[in-house]
N, C-alpha and C positions, 0 to 999 in steps of 0.2 A: 489526429486523423479521424474523420467522421465515419461511423459505421455505414457500410454499403447495404441498403435494404434488399438488394438483389444478388446476394452471394449465391454462387452455385453450390450444389449439393456436395461436390467433391471438395470444394474449398472449406465448407463447414465441417466435413468429416476430417479433413486434414488438421484443422484447428483443434477439433475435439481430441483426436489421438495425440496431437502435439502436447496438449495440456496433460493428458494421461501419462505420456512418457516423461514429461518434465517432473510430474509428481512422483513417479516411480524412481527417478534418479536422485531426488532430493533426500537428504538425510533428515528424517523427522526429529531426531534428537537435537538438532541445532536450530534454534529459532532464528529468524532473520534479525540482523543487528538493528536495523531501523526500517520502519515502514512509513512512508509519507501518506498521511490521511487527507490532508487538504493543502493546496498551494494557491494562495490568494494574492493578487497584485492589484493595487489601487494606484492609478496614475492621474495626475492633474497638471495642467500647464497654466502658468500665470505670467502676465506681462508685468515687468518691473522696470524701473528707470534704467537698469543695467542691461535689459533685454529680456527675452523669454527665459523662464525658469521652469523646469520640469520637476515636480515633486512626486516621488514614488515610494510607496510603502508595500513591502513584501512580507506576508505572513505565511510561515510554513508550520503546519501542525504535523508532528511525527509521534509515532508510538514505538517505544523500546520495551522489549520483553526481557526481563532478567530472571533466569531460572534461579530458584532458591532451594535450599536444602530443607526437606521436611523434618520437623522435629516432633517427637512424640510417637506413640504407637500408631501403626497403620490399621485402619478399620476396613475389613473385608466384608463384602456383601454376604458371604456364607456364614460368618460368625455374628453378624449384626442382624437381629430379628426383623 
């Protein structure tokens, strides 16, 4: 869906507060399982002796965040000069 350059003020405020409420309800301790960064589809049609053939290549780039256990001493800003 293309963004509408002439959104009303009330619509913009509704979207803004919707994002704020969504962030407030989300547990910050749980990272998202997967986040799609890029979805690219390349499509090509070729004529062959058997008829038309469509070649399609789909590339999906995803990011996964795996929380890890910190090892070693914790460095605080108060104790580190």
